[in-house]
C-alpha positions in Angstrom: 169.3 139.9 83.4 167.3 142.8 84.7 163.7 141.4 83.4 165.0 137.8 85.0 165.6 139.6 88.3 162.4 141.5 88.1 160.5 138.3 87.5 162.5 136.2 90.4 161.5 139.2 92.6 158.0 138.6 92.0 158.6 134.9 92.4 160.3 135.3 95.7 157.2 137.3 97.3 154.9 134.8 96.3 157.1 131.4 97.3 159.1 132.6 100.6 157.2 132.1 103.6 155.7 135.3 105.6 157.2 136.0 108.8 153.7 135.0 110.4 153.8 131.8 108.5 157.0 131.0 109.8 156.2 132.1 113.5 153.3 129.8 113.5 155.3 126.9 112.3 158.3 127.7 114.7 155.5 127.6 117.7 154.0 124.3 116.6 157.5 122.5 116.2 158.6 123.7 119.9 155.3 122.5 121.1 156.0 119.1 119.3 159.2 118.8 120.5 158.3 119.5 123.8 156.0 116.6 123.7 158.2 114.1 122.1 160.8 115.1 125.1 158.2 114.3 127.7 157.4 111.1 126.1 161.0 109.9 126.0 161.5 110.8 129.7 158.6 108.0 130.1 161.0 105.5 128.4 163.7 103.2 129.8 166.1 104.5 127.1 168.0 107.8 126.4 167.1 109.6 123.2 167.0 112.8 121.9 164.7 114.8 119.3 165.6 117.0 116.4 163.5 118.7 114.1 165.1 118.1 110.3 164.0 118.7 106.8 163.3 122.1 104.9 161.1 123.8 107.6 163.8 123.3 110.2 166.4 125.0 107.4 164.2 127.6 106.4 164.0 126.2 102.8 160.2 125.4 102.6 157.9 127.2 100.0 155.3 129.0 101.1 152.0 126.8 101.8 154.3 123.7 102.9 152.9 122.5 105.8 155.5 119.7 106.8 157.2 119.3 110.4 159.6 116.4 110.7 160.9 115.5 114.0 163.3 112.4 114.4 163.8 110.8 117.5 167.6 109.5 118.0 168.3 106.3 119.9 171.5 104.9 120.8 173.0 103.4 117.7 173.3 99.8 119.8 169.4 99.7 120.5 168.3 96.9 118.5 165.6 97.1 115.7 162.6 95.9 117.3 163.0 97.9 120.7 163.8 101.1 118.0 160.5 100.4 116.5 158.6 99.9 120.0 160.2 103.0 121.6 159.8 105.0 118.5 156.1 104.5 118.0 155.6 104.9 121.5 156.9 108.4 121.4 155.0 108.9 118.1 151.5 108.0 119.5 152.1 110.2 122.7 153.0 113.2 120.4 150.3 112.8 118.0 147.2 110.5 119.8 145.2 110.8 116.8 148.1 109.9 114.1 148.6 106.8 112.1 151.4 104.1 111.7 153.2 104.4 108.3 156.0 102.2 106.9 159.2 103.7 105.3 162.4 101.3 106.2 160.7 100.9 109.4 157.3 101.9 111.2 156.9 105.8 112.3 153.8 108.0 113.1 152.2 110.4 110.8 149.5 112.9 112.1 148.6 116.4 112.3 148.8 119.5 114.3 147.1 122.9 114.4 147.0 122.2 110.3 150.5 121.0 109.7 151.6 117.9 108.7 153.8 116.0 111.3 156.1 112.8 110.7 157.6 111.8 113.9 160.3 109.3 112.7 162.7 106.7 115.3 166.0 106.7 114.0 169.7 105.5 115.2 172.1 108.1 116.8 175.3 106.8 114.6 178.4 108.8 114.9 178.5 109.3 111.0 176.4 108.6 107.9 178.6 106.3 106.7 177.8 103.7 110.1 173.9 104.1 109.5 171.9 101.1 110.7 168.8 102.2 108.3 168.4 104.6 105.6 166.7 107.1 107.8 169.8 107.5 110.2 171.2 109.7 107.6 168.6 112.3 107.5 170.0 114.5 110.7 173.4 114.5 108.8 172.0 115.9 105.9 170.2 118.7 108.2 173.3 119.3 110.1 175.7 119.7 106.9 173.3 122.3 105.1 172.2 124.1 108.2 175.8 125.0 108.5 176.5 126.6 105.3 173.0 127.9 104.0 172.8 131.6 104.7 169.5 133.6 104.3 170.2 134.6 100.6 171.1 130.8 99.3 168.2 129.8 101.5 165.9 132.1 99.6 167.5 130.8 96.4 166.7 127.1 97.6 162.9 128.0 97.9 163.0 129.8 94.5 164.9 126.6 93.0 162.0 124.4 94.5 159.5 126.5 93.3 160.9 126.2 89.7 161.2 122.5 89.8 157.7 122.0 91.0 156.4 124.5 88.2 158.3 122.6 85.5 157.0 119.2 86.9 160.8 117.8 88.0 160.4 118.2 91.8 160.0 115.0 94.0 162.2 112.2 94.6 159.6 109.5 95.0 159.6 107.0 92.5 156.7 108.1 90.7 158.1 111.5 89.8 161.9 110.6 89.6 162.8 113.9 90.1 164.8 116.3 92.2 164.8 115.7 96.0 164.5 118.7 98.5 167.9 117.8 99.6 169.5 117.4 96.1 168.0 120.7 95.3 169.7 122.5 98.2 172.8 120.7 97.6 173.1 121.9 93.8 172.2 125.5 95.1 174.7 125.6 98.0 177.3 124.2 95.3 176.7 126.4 92.6 176.2 129.5 94.8 172.5 130.2 94.0 169.4 129.8 92.0 170.6 131.7 88.7 174.3 130.2 88.9 172.4 126.8 89.1 170.2 127.5 85.8 173.0 129.1 83.8 175.2 125.8 84.8 172.2 123.4 84.1 171.5 125.0 80.7 175.0 123.8 79.4 175.4 120.2 81.2 176.6 117.4 79.0 175.9 114.1 81.1 177.2 112.6 82.9 177.6 115.4 85.0 179.4 115.0 88.4 179.4 117.1 91.6 181.3 116.0 94.8 181.2 118.8 97.4 183.8 117.4 99.8 185.8 115.9 97.2 185.8 112.1 99.0 183.8 109.8 96.1 184.6 106.3 97.0 182.8 105.0 94.3 182.4 105.3 90.2 178.5 106.3 89.6 176.7 105.7 86.1 173.9 108.1 86.6 173.3 110.9 84.4 173.6 113.5 87.2 176.0 112.6 90.3 175.8 114.5 93.5 178.1 112.7 95.9 176.4 113.0 99.3 178.9 114.8 101.5 177.7 113.0 104.7 178.3 109.6 102.8 180.7 109.3 100.2 179.2 105.8 99.0 175.9 107.6 97.9 174.7 109.5 94.9 171.9 111.9 96.3 170.7 112.0 92.5 170.4 108.3 92.0 166.6 108.5 91.7 166.6 111.2 89.2 165.5 110.1 85.7 167.2 111.4 82.5 164.2 113.0 81.3 164.1 114.9 84.6 167.5 116.4 84.0 166.6 117.0 80.3 163.6 118.7 82.0 165.6 120.9 83.8 168.1 122.1 81.3 165.3 122.8 78.7 163.4 125.0 81.0 166.6 126.7 82.0 167.5 127.6 78.9 163.8 129.1 78.5 163.7 130.9 81.7 167.2 132.8 80.7 166.2 133.3 77.2 162.4 134.5 78.2 161.9 134.8 82.0 158.6 134.1 82.7 156.4 133.6 86.3 154.4 130.9 84.6 157.7 128.7 84.8 157.5 128.7 88.7 153.7 128.1 88.8 152.7 123.9 88.4 150.3 123.1 85.4 147.0 121.5 86.9 146.3 120.2 83.7 142.1 119.8 83.1 141.0 116.4 82.4 140.3 115.0 78.8 136.9 114.0 78.2 135.7 111.4 75.8 134.9 113.7 72.9 138.5 115.2 73.1 140.3 111.7 73.0 138.2 110.7 70.3 139.3 113.9 68.5 142.9 113.2 69.1 142.6 109.7 67.5 140.8 111.0 64.4 143.6 113.5 64.0 146.2 111.3 64.5 145.2 108.3 62.5 147.2 105.7 65.2 145.2 102.9 67.0 145.5 103.1 70.7 145.2 99.8 73.2 144.7 99.9 76.7 145.3 97.1 78.9 143.4 98.0 82.3 143.8 96.0 85.9 143.5 96.7 89.5 146.6 98.2 90.8 148.3 96.2 93.4 147.7 97.2 97.1 151.3 98.7 97.7 152.7 102.4 98.2 153.2 104.3 94.9 157.1 103.9 95.7 156.4 100.0 95.3 153.8 100.5 92.2 155.4 102.6 89.8 158.5 101.0 89.2 156.3 97.6 88.7 154.1 99.4 86.5 157.1 100.8 84.2 158.9 96.9 84.3 155.3 95.9 82.9 154.9 98.8 80.4 158.5 97.9 79.0 157.6 94.0 79.0 154.1 94.7 77.1 155.9 97.2 74.6 158.6 94.6 73.9 155.7 92.1 73.3 154.1 94.5 70.9 157.0 95.4 69.0 158.2 91.9 68.7 155.0 90.6 67.1 155.2 93.7 64.6 152.7 96.1 66.0 154.9 98.8 66.2 154.5 100.9 69.2 154.8 104.7 68.4 154.4 105.9 72.2 153.4 104.3 75.5 152.9 105.2 79.5 151.6 103.5 82.6 148.6 105.5 84.1 146.6 105.0 87.1 143.2 106.7 87.7 144.7 108.3 90.9 147.2 110.3 89.0 148.0 113.2 90.8 148.5 116.7 88.4 152.2 117.4 87.0 154.3 119.0 89.6 152.4 117.8 92.4 154.0 116.8 95.3 154.0 115.2 98.7 150.2 112.7 97.6 149.3 110.4 100.2 151.5 107.4 98.6 149.6 104.8 101.2 146.3 105.5 99.7 145.5 102.8 97.1 141.8 103.3 96.8 139.4 106.0 94.8 135.8 106.9 95.6 133.0 107.2 93.0 129.9 108.0 94.4 131.0 107.7 97.8 132.0 104.1 97.3 135.5 103.1 97.8 137.1 101.3 94.7 140.5 100.0 94.0 142.8 102.0 91.9 142.9 101.3 88.5 146.1 101.0 86.5 146.5 101.3 82.7 148.9 100.3 80.3 148.4 102.5 77.4 150.3 102.4 73.6 149.5 103.8 70.5 150.1 101.6 67.6 151.1 102.4 63.9 150.2 98.7 63.1 147.1 96.3 64.8 146.5 93.8 62.0 149.5 91.7 60.6 149.3 89.1 57.6 148.4 85.7 58.5 151.8 84.3 57.6 155.6 86.1 58.8 158.8 85.3 57.7 161.2 83.4 59.5 164.9 83.0 58.3 167.2 80.5 59.1 170.7 80.3 59.1 173.0 80.5 55.8 173.0 77.2 54.0 176.8 77.4 54.2 176.8 76.9 57.9 176.3 73.2 57.5 175.1 71.7 60.9 172.9 74.5 62.0 171.4 74.9 58.5 170.5 71.3 58.4 169.1 71.2 61.5 166.6 73.8 60.3 166.1 72.6 57.1 165.0 69.1 58.8 162.7 70.7 61.2 160.7 72.2 58.4 160.9 70.0 55.5 158.8 67.4 56.8 156.5 69.7 58.2 152.6 68.8 57.3 151.3 72.2 58.2 149.5 73.7 54.9 150.1 77.1 56.2 153.7 76.8 56.1 155.6 77.7 52.8 159.1 76.4 52.4 161.8 75.9 53.2 163.4 77.6 50.2 166.4 79.7 49.6 166.8 83.2 49.4 170.0 85.2 49.8 172.2 82.5 50.5 169.8 81.0 53.6 167.2 79.0 54.4 163.6 81.0 54.4 160.1 79.7 55.8 156.9 81.6 55.7 154.8 80.3 58.7 151.5 80.8 60.3 151.7 83.7 62.5 150.7 83.4 66.0 148.9 86.5 66.7 147.3 88.3 63.6 145.6 90.8 65.6 146.9 93.2 68.6 143.6 92.3 70.6 144.3 88.5 70.0 147.9 89.1 71.7 146.9 91.1 74.7 144.2 88.7 75.6 146.6 85.7 75.2 148.4 84.1 77.9 151.7 85.2 76.0 151.1 88.8 77.0 151.5 87.7 80.5 154.8 86.0 79.9 156.7 89.1 79.2 158.6 90.6 82.4 155.7 92.1 84.4 156.0 93.3 87.9 156.2 90.9 90.6 152.7 92.1 92.2 151.5 93.3 89.0 151.6 89.9 87.2 148.5 88.5 89.5 146.3 91.4 88.9 147.2 91.4 85.3 145.6 88.1 84.9 142.4 89.6 85.3 142.6 92.4 82.7 140.5 94.5 80.2 141.8 95.0 77.0 140.4 98.1 75.1 141.3 98.6 71.5 140.6 102.0 69.3 138.0 104.2 70.3 137.1 102.0 73.2 140.0 103.8 75.0 137.9 107.1 75.2 136.0 105.1 77.9 138.9 105.8 80.0 138.6 109.5 80.2 136.3 110.0 83.2 139.0 108.2 85.3 142.1 108.8 83.3 141.5 112.3 82.2 144.5 113.7 83.2 147.1 111.2 82.1 145.6 111.0 78.9 145.8 114.6 78.5 149.4 114.5 79.1 149.7 112.0 76.7 147.9 113.5 74.1 149.0 117.1 74.8 153.0 116.3 75.9 155.4 119.1 76.7 159.1 119.0 77.4 
């Protein structure tokens, strides 16, 4: 434990903001809040402004530059007016800002080197009465601010640094990790960072925490943390089973062999084409990649669709006997593992100064890429008269010379018929590959796809080098 405390002491020195950084952020937040109040005074409705998020609670990691200001309007204000007045305040506070969209529009910009979000919401009496999802955020802030003392706040910062270091921090639908709010609730519930990792190493999912003891429904997620301000909501709903297991793995590793490296995000160097070929030679598998322009949507819409599309393609490959060993979705705008706060709205990349659409790839390694010209197709047992007769009659008069049978084997009718796709390329370039369950906005882009098989995937390295390294050099 002395070794662990020595590591944590050094981590705290690095990740806790210095007093000067805290003061700069405080001054910026005060100035922005004053601007917001001046803008509100010019409106025909009443509102107030509140700072929320980790920088409001003193739970941000040194170097994070986010200030979140929420403008609260009367709950009776209709949505159109909320958006109109909210954007008016946002643009007055951040004249060089731009509009982004969550559940409704808000203004995002910068001030004195800080990233600022100016978000309108309804001033509801309880989180359960929210009109839009953002309405609950001030309740989260009030709940935690009343309960986190300086020691627990410092432990929250350490916990966030740990989750970033192991690549499990971020509630966006690309990462499917731990949100800041979830991290703070777990540290509060368990009494600190060390109690959190000591508890996590022995969890047997599903694991449930209900801080206020008032859950109103049953949840089926691997980790359940009932929102203390809204008992109908699981704060950990986005968290994937893989990231929960990742926390458990590294909690055990930290307690067994404390290391500062576990608190430092991994930023892998991209694989080059030569390294990709070396992996292919060593593994003896055949990779395939279906590459297309990613739909022009934000990441939280894109990644669920890419995963759905990957599941569909993997299912199609396995159904046709091409035996997928491992697969993943990739984009050429991939952020490094553990990175948080990428601009989800940015759906273009630049090459030689020219903007190009982000490219996506559904990538799989196969154990088999070519199948025999015929495939076995079993019918019902002969004893099942009606179905057996129907099967037999559908093939007995078949004049296709490539069909063998029907014959009887093991008490049932069997035929050996021509296989629809003998090679993986034939399948992936066919219309049948588009008939799987693709994401709704992926489907039209998928029609204009490139199919790479074997060593040809090495040509992806210049654009997809980071996700390729993560694929070929995986870690827990």
